[in-house]
VOPAVEX-973343 format. One record per atom (N, C-alpha, C): x, y, z; residue in three letters. Coordinates in steps of 0.001 Angstrom, whole numbers, plus 500000, padded with zeros to 6 digits. Each point is the difference from the previous one (the first is absolute). Layout:
XYZAla;...
This chain:
519253507473477051Unk;499620498696500516Unk;499034500187501173Unk;498899499282499981Unk;498993500152501057Unk;500353499145501212Unk;499598500500501147Unk;500214499266501241Unk;498758499185500315Unk;500194498774500409Unk;498874499144500361Unk;499873499939501515Unk;498775500088500470Unk;499731499870501421Unk;499961498525500355Unk;500698499637501043Unk;499978498609500441Unk;498838499803500964Unk;499391498846499906Unk;498826499692500824Unk;500214498697500745Unk;499319499887501117Unk;499969498766500779Unk;498541499628500177Unk;499671498735499776Unk;498637499525500223Unk;500021499019501169Unk;499089500197500930Unk;499861499097501140Unk;498713499218499797Unk;500116498688500044Unk;498834499150499774Unk;499826499039501170Unk;498774499596500215Unk;499694499034501040Unk;498839499127499565Unk;499841498887500673Unk;498974499041499611Unk;498705500136500791Unk;499945500957500916Unk;498799500144500824Unk;499910501409500572Unk;498842500347500501Unk;499817501268500703Unk;500647499905501369Unk;500374501158500539Unk;500554500079501350Unk;501324499254500145Unk;500771499935498909Unk;501288499307500039Unk;501146500938500376Unk;499758501313499994Unk;501037500956500359Unk;500598500746498824Unk;499387499907498833Unk;500526500660498797Unk;500063501521500177Unk;498964500585500547Unk;499952501454500159Unk;501038500489501002Unk;500195499272501074Unk;501000500379500999Unk;501401499866499417Unk;500236498934499250Unk;501297499812499343Unk;500250501130499000Unk;498982500369499222Unk;500144501093499041Unk;500330501315500712Unk;499344500263501129Unk;500285501216500771Unk;501437499983500521Unk;500441498863500487Unk;501381499881500486Unk;501009500250498898Unk;499737499453498809Unk;500908500226498872Unk;499985501459499556Unk;498814500631500021Unk;499924501428499671Unk;500879500814500943Unk;499920499699501281Unk;500800500733500988Unk;501494499756499801Unk;500384498752499792Unk;501423499670499805Unk;500555500697498763Unk;499273499907498885Unk;500485500631498767Unk;500042501517500130Unk;499029500569500683Unk;500014501452500222Unk;501226500398500818Unk;500279499255501053Unk;501164500297500835Unk;501312499830499234Unk;499980499140498988Unk;501194499796499166Unk;500101501037498879Unk;499065500945499948Unk;500078501087499047Unk;499225499816498710Unk;499212498932499920Unk;499196499771498795Unk;498680500761500086Unk;499455500340498849Unk;498673500593499915Unk;499011498854499821Unk;499122499806500966Unk;499072498864499970Unk;498561500448500164Unk;499101499180499470Unk;498564500221500179Unk;499307498650499884Unk;499075499699500906Unk;499264498737499917Unk;498949500046498908Unk;499600498823499526Unk;498921499913499018Unk;499287498669500164Unk;498688500054500057Unk;499153498806499987Unk;498828500329499096Unk;499905499312498868Unk;499022500372498985Unk;498560499858500480Unk;499730498975500788Unk;498636499768500486Unk;500064499541501445Unk;499099500507500811Unk;499976499653501404Unk;498549499847500439Unk;499720498968500778Unk;498679499834500588Unk;500149500191501506Unk;499222500916500559Unk;500175500334501411Unk;498652500257500663Unk;500000499874501312Unk;498811500321500791Unk;499980501477500380Unk;501149500649499944Unk;500063501421500315Unk;501056500651499121Unk;500026501319499988Unk;500911500711499117Unk;500533501248500678Unk;500908500658499312Unk;500612501250500451Unk;499603501088499007Unk;499675501173500492Unk;499660501130499138Unk;501262500838499800Unk;500404500163498748Unk;501214500751499683Unk;499739501499500099Unk;501061500771499875Unk;499897501460500033Unk;499098500518498881Unk;499955499236498867Unk;499141500391498876Unk;498539499628500234Unk;499712499302501120Unk;498639499585500309Unk;499607498685499358Unk;500973499222499528Unk;499737498709499360Unk;500384498865500945Unk;499454498813499739Unk;500234498851500882Unk;501072499078499449Unk;500793499456500916Unk;500983498984499644Unk;500168499046501168Unk;500621498856499755Unk;500198498991501027Unk;500950500459501096Unk;499703499636501223Unk;500831500399501138Unk;501406499412499938Unk;500138498799499462Unk;501331499386499896Unk;500899500819499080Unk;499446500522498904Unk;500799500804499087Unk;500358501350500627Unk;499158500508500882Unk;500326501228500742Unk;501191499741500914Unk;499986498875500710Unk;501124499642500875Unk;501288499876499175Unk;499897499395498815Unk;501167499833499142Unk;500500501356499493Unk;499080500885499646Unk;500397501335499544Unk;500726500752501113Unk;499493499899501216Unk;500657500657501131Unk;501395499426500217Unk;500143498689499849Unk;501315499366500144Unk;500954500477498907Unk;499451500285498813Unk;500813500470498878Unk;500262501505500065Unk;499320500677500928Unk;500189501436500153Unk;499328500814498913Unk;498900499481499446Unk;499272500718498950Unk;498541500190500413Unk;499371500999499418Unk;498598500288500280Unk;499122498884499428Unk;499078499435500789Unk;499095498985499468Unk;499155500562498853Unk;499893499251498922Unk;499244500428498830Unk;499243498806499432Unk;498791500235499503Unk;499215498905499430Unk;500669499392498777Unk;500992500668499431Unk;500757499406498897Unk;500762498758500464Unk;500225499894501300Unk;500677498822500563Unk;499042498819500147Unk;498713500268500004Unk;498967498978500187Unk;498753500419499213Unk;500060499940498649Unk;498938500583499176Unk;498638499313500086Unk;499952498715500322Unk;498713499297500090Unk;499826499500501425Unk;499057500584500713Unk;499713499599501379Unk;498577499471500053Unk;499863498735500330Unk;498689499364500132Unk;499658499958501478Unk;498943500699500383Unk;499588500036501404Unk;498849499026500216Unk;500113499219501058Unk;498930499076500363Unk;498941500785500774Unk;498775499935499515Unk;498921500703500682Unk;499329499153501064Unk;500086498684499852Unk;499375499080500947Unk;501065499034500485Unk;500130499896501314Unk;500947499056500578Unk;499214498777500486Unk;500223498891499357Unk;499240498780500343Unk;500834499131500919Unk;
């Protein structure tokens, strides 16, 4: 019998609502409770990014969440990163 991984999705109706901070808090709580956790955001639009150990870019919020989960940040957690080149 196969084991299924349980997932939690956090949704919000606007930017800057606190979704990323809430996700980081949940990662930390679940990690402290002994669960194996990792954040995931399929697409992110950001003005800046973080360079991983592999030399690839990912969103800073997902890096914070990975640190809260106690795992190495990886672009697999944020596979599509759209960087704004012009700030209007």
